[in-house]
Steps between C-alpha positions, in 0.01 A plus 500: 500500500174682475642759755804558283318575178359849608854594622660391170231685301576816699867469436451449121260801488743720693771402266312563178350825627829661598717333235862379544782732411836319480674835524342573835609215716648550852773243557519370850733246656783549244611854571743599777353732769618862450711489809706200360571627152844647590592214738712196412847383421717563196777243477854644461695179494873560504458864605765639745358644833659818629675358812603848610137582589470559877230376727459475878526162659301393801740659739459837328843512342515624141685241281542441121338192347857382419536401866265209443670360182796269554708282268332165431179592690176574312236725644116452526334838479139603553317835491246505776384735766493419872149639572349306220172342620513187278707426185848593632450278810384205286792557272767512769328209690507287181860580419600418862314171496664379173845613619455266799509214257835608361810343658683835428461753772439872453813690594726209407419418139273799411356816646142628523432868438152660543453864402197694601323673212351738758756778548320616817585174692788508743754259646294481813240312295753291307681367803215307665400372150847353450499344850168332433622345174832379645300333775253351251797373286618311803870528433626764740840497347355658184428828662784667317355381167170683539486872410182719526557835346329837477602798285427834348229549246761558222700189585191283528378612165845448346538135617140427415558627147820297464309179613209587273263513802195725446292577799234761589358665809121464518390803705145370555615168633806653680731217373725418204395295198793285392605158383681217683833404352831376630812624320803275475811724464852390429789596741587767254157663525353378171136379479513134427140377550151627575299246707137620490242418760481471878703183536750370237537125452791342695681370190453829317640694798789260534607497140451878479747550786740253353483670170539851641811385702662376174557163660661636817243323719375145476667162450602313189164333466321832521733638236390226268131574578565860407635382160191285441237770569413826330274781627164512331359855554153387375481257791717696745706200572790289371423218258712221353712626217503245214829617336703478820351158576608387149846628563516311830369190331770528237776532757363209703488287176861573427604417851310173497654401166843587634437279808415198281739557204816593680558152647438348152749748352752423780477125443554552133799712560653228723452239233 
């Protein structure tokens, strides 16, 4: 205690001597670094993507996005770049891991489309990236459902703007600053959901695909689950929807009453 007193006195003296000016305060810890100010995601739910935009697939062929959109099959999209030293790998790894827990297989019930934000990257880089993730997924029959694309600067910017994806090249670090988000897109090319973060929750991913497919995938029980849940953007996941639960409860009550009352009514009619 005796050692702290001189230190405390010095602090008080310094404070009183120089004064405190509330208008001259440097805020730290609550401000974004300058390089991240223009980076982020603006949600454009319901927006239509331009499926005529052309990109190169991992074989080098130039194809329109429309080639990856089929009736009844939603699409999981991600803006990444294949030379990314960290975040993109974590994002694709996380998505792949959670997809393993789905009984639906990529290529059969949905497709995965990754687009490089780096217009200088080539199919020669995209091809081994795709092969690595197909192998990590562990379902070799899904190869036709994975698509790693590269494109021109103009087309990359156009699709990024439509998705609301804002990224920035950091010259001093020689890498891109960007967010991690999975886009769930309907078979018609409309943005259905934004799943933020490296790895979406299993239930959230499942219900997002079910919703985007407009009920074209999933069994009857899963259709009922979709009816009971509603997406909460503040939590980035689906939560129980009270109004739908009340509706289901009302229907169940009517059915139960019918089960018990119909025999009584039938006996009365016979009498």
